[in-house]
N, C-alpha and C positions, 0 to 999 in steps of 0.2 A: 368449524373453528378446532384446531388441533389442541391437544393437552399440553400445555406449556407450564413449566414451573416457574414460581415467583420467588425462589431463593429463601425459602423457609421464612417467609414474611411473618412478623408478630406485630402486636400492637405498639411495641416500642418504635416502630418505623412511622407511625402516624405523624404527619407533619404538624406544625403549629397551626391551630384552627382558630386563633383569636379573631373575633368579629364575624366568623362564619355562623350562619343560623341553620340549624338542622331540625327537621320534624321527624320523630320516630314514632310510629304507631306500635301500641302494645309495649310501652316502655317501662312497665312496673315489674316485669319478671322475665326469667329466661333470657333469650337472645336480645330482646329489646332493652332489658335492664343492663346487660353486659355492653350493648352498643351504646347506650346513653352514657354510662360510666366512662367508657374509653374516650369518647368524643369530648366530654366535659373535661376530663383530665388533661386534655391537650388544649384547653381554652375554648372550645367550641360552645356556642350557645345552642341549647336543646329544649325544644318544645315537646314535652311528654304528652303525646296524644293518646289518651286512655279512656276507657269506659267508666271507671270508678275514680272520681276525683279525690275522694278521701284516701284511697289507696295510693293515688298519685302523690298526695302531699306526704304521706308516710314514706314513700320511696325517696322524695327529695331530702326528708330528714335523715334517712339512713345513709344516703350518698354523702350528705354533708358530714355526718360522723365518720365517714370513710375518707374524708379529705377533699371532697368535690365542693367547689364554691357554689352555695345555693343561689347566688346571683346569676349564674349561668343557666339556671333551670326554671322552666315555666310549665305549669300544669293546665291542659285544656281538655275538656271532655269531648269524646267522640264515640258514637256507637257505629262501627263500620257497617253492621247489618241493617241500619236505618238510614236511608238516603236523605231524609230530612235532617237528621243529625249531622251527617257528612257536610251538607250544604251549610248548616250553622256553624260548624267548625271552621270551614273554609272562609265564611264571611267574617268571623271574628278574628281569624288569623290575619286577614288583609288589613284590619284596623291596627292590630298590634304590631305586626311585622310586615311592613310594606315589601321587603325583600326576604327571599328564602333562598338558600344556597343548595341544600341537599334535602331530599324526601326520602325517607327509608320506610318503604311499605312492608313492615315487618309482622304486624299482628296476624294471629290466625286462630281458627277454631278447628278442632280435630275430633271426628268421630262421634258427634252427639246422636242421640235418637233423632228421628226425623222431625224437624222443626221448621217453620215458615218464618221469614222476616216480616217486618212491618209492611213491606210492599208485596209480600206473597211469594218470595223467592226462597229456594231451599237455602238453609242457614249458612252452610259452609261456602257455597257458591257466592252467597250475598255478601258474607263478612270477608272472605279471603280474596275474592276477585272483584265483584261489582263495587263494593265500598272503595277499594283502592283504586279501581278504574276511575270512579267518579271524583275521588279526592284528588288524584293526579291531574285530572282535566281541569278541575276548578283552581288548582294552584299553579299550573304549568306556566302562566304568564308572570308569575312572580319570580321565576328562576332566571338568573343572569346567563350570559353566554357560556360561562364555565360551570353552570349548575348541573346537578345530577339527580336522576331518579333511580333509586335502588329498590328492586322488587325481589322479595325472598320467596323463592320457590322451595322445591323439595326433591330428594332423590325420587320420592314416590310419584313424581310427575310422569316418570317413565311408564308407569302402570295405568295412567289415566286415559280416558277417552271422552271426547265431547260430541255428544249427539245434537249438533246445532240445528238440525231440521225438526227436532221433536221437543217442543216446550214441556210436555208432560214428563218426559225423561229427565229433563234438567231439574225439575221440581221433586223428582222422586216419587211421583203419585203412584206408580205402578210397582217399582222394584227397588225401593231405597235400601241401600247397603252403606252403613256408615263410612267405612274406610275407602270403598270404592269411590264415594262421592267426595271424600277428602282428597284422594288422587286426582280426581277430575278438577278440583278447585285449584290444586297446585299446577296442573298442567296448563289451566287457564292463567295463572301467573305467569308461566314461562312464555306462553304464546303472547300475552300482552306485552311483556318486556321486550321481546323480539320485534313485534310489530311496532311498538313505539319507537324503537330505534330506527326501523325503516322509514317511518314517517317523519321523524325528526331530521334524518339524513336527506330526504327528498325535499324537505322545507329549507334546507340550508341552515338549520339550527345548530348551535355548538353545544346545546344541552345533551348530556349523555344518558342514555337509558341502559343500565347495567343490571344484570341478574346475578344472584347469589343463592347457594344453598348451604345448609350447615352440616351436611352429613348426618350421622346419627348422633344427636345431642340430647342429653337428658334435661327436659324442661317439664313444667307443669302441664304442657300441652298434651302430653301422652297419657295423663292420668286424670285430668279435670273432668272431662266429659265422657270418656270411653267406658264402656260397660263390657261384661262378659269376659271371654278368654283374652281378648286383646288387652284389657286392663291388667289382668293377672300377668300376662307375658311382660308388658312394659314395666310394671311396678316391681315385680319379683325377680325377672331374669334380665331383660333387655337393658333397662336403664342402669341397674347396679353394676352389671358385669361387662356390658359392651359399649355403652355411650360415653362420649366425652363431655366435659363440663361446659356450661354456657360460654364462659370466657374464651374457651377454644373454639366452640362452634361459631361464635360470632365473628371470628376473624375473616371469612369470606366476605360478609356483608360490610365489615369495616374496611377491607381492602377495596371493595367496590365503591365505597362512599368517599375514601380519602386518598388512595394511591394515585399519584400523578400518571401512571401509565395505565390505569384501568380505563379501557375504551368502551365507547358505546357499542352495544351488541355483545359484549364479553358476558360469559356465564362463569362465575367463579365459585369453585367448591374445594373441598379438602383433597389433598394429593395422596392420601393413603389408599390402601387396597379397597376397591369397590366404592371409592369416594366416601367412605364412612367416617373417616377422621383424618386429622393431619393439618398441614399448612395450606394456605390458599394457593390455588392453581387455576389456570383456565381449563375448563371442561367443556364437553359437548352437550348440548340439549338433545332431547329425543327428536326423532325425524318429525313427528307431529308438532313439536313445539316450534321447530324451525320452518315449517311449511308456510309460505307466504299466503296461500289461498285460505288456509285455516285462520291464519292471523287476520286476513280481511273479513272473513266472515264473523269471527268472534268480535272484532271491533264494531262492525255494524250492529250486531245483536246487543252489544254492551251499551252503545250509545242509545239504542231504542229502549232498553230496559231501565237505564239510569236517567235518561233525558239530558245527559251531559254531552255536549258536542265540542270536539276539540278544534275544528277548523284545520285539521291536518289531513291531507289527501294520501291515499295509498300510493306507493312508488311504482 
């Protein structure tokens, strides 16, 4: 996919979203909060899929004070690192919202000490990829023909590697490195979004799988769990001096979620130097992210690890 500009698109170009229903994971801060605010300000209904329900309710109150109608916002708990929680969320959503128009797979964990999820998976791979893979599969039949799945990756996906033949490597049992495993999880996001597009296309589905990345955006992600020099760099140098604000960083995923010409398989990122900041534009994923064989193998492994079967065959 060639790099194609989108005419300095901003949130002002979001169309009327009245009656459209969105799920945004990680909606209480950073990119998720900016995305939720922008969607609701255009009349979209948003389910805030969050790990901390009390924080979610405080977020709704803050958005209401900022002019967003609280009637458009619903808080539901999900822990993406726990597949049982993902299933519970999906079941509850089916009851409350029989239809879903857009799923924004936004939430993420970045650079924590080695931790295993409830099902024994490395935390970043579990929360950033496996949880979103499972959630998408459990909700896919709720999406109409013009529905969308937006999966948020990162520039750092280009530095990642997926050792799909070595389960111990995936869990970090031997050589865990926090930021390398973050890059791995974001590569998995990009591979998943591309493979989902291929399978939806092969099935003749109109649902669009669109990828986005925010460039370098200052959020709590860079300082919440990271330790050591990386924490010092992000908190004292990178975020204050180089990063853009979440409202700007969220533009690529908002474009992916709402722009009429955002197509399945598109990867949307900033148009500035090095894709670090700027307005949304179409960018190229890494070769590994675009590789169909890697996509097929990660898909098979993800179905095995989550127990969620899509019923979509490889093209």
